[in-house]
C-alpha positions, 0 to 999 in steps of 0.5 A, a space after each residue: 319600819 324596815 325595808 328589804 330589797 330583793 331581786 326577782 325575774 318578773 316584777 309584774 308577775 309577782 305583783 299580780 300574784 301578791 295583789 290577788 292574794 290581798 297584799 298591800 301595794 305601796 308601790 305599783 310596778 314602776 320603771 325607776 330612773 336608775 333602770 330597774 322596775 320595782 314594786 313595793 309591798 307593805 306587810 301588816 307589821 309595817 315592814 316593806 319589801 321592795 322587789 326589783 328586776 334588772 333591765 334586760 340589757 343588764 342581764 346580757 353576758 
């Protein structure tokens, strides 16, 4: 099994889109202790993609 970690702008919107298309959700959108919001999607081949968004304060310039 392989995991990949990808940054996205909106974890909840992506989760909603993928789950309506039948994706296997391993981790529903979750606020992690280290400050990111993440969701995990398992593909039929066993690989997992973790999508994360940075907290709004991290995006300030």
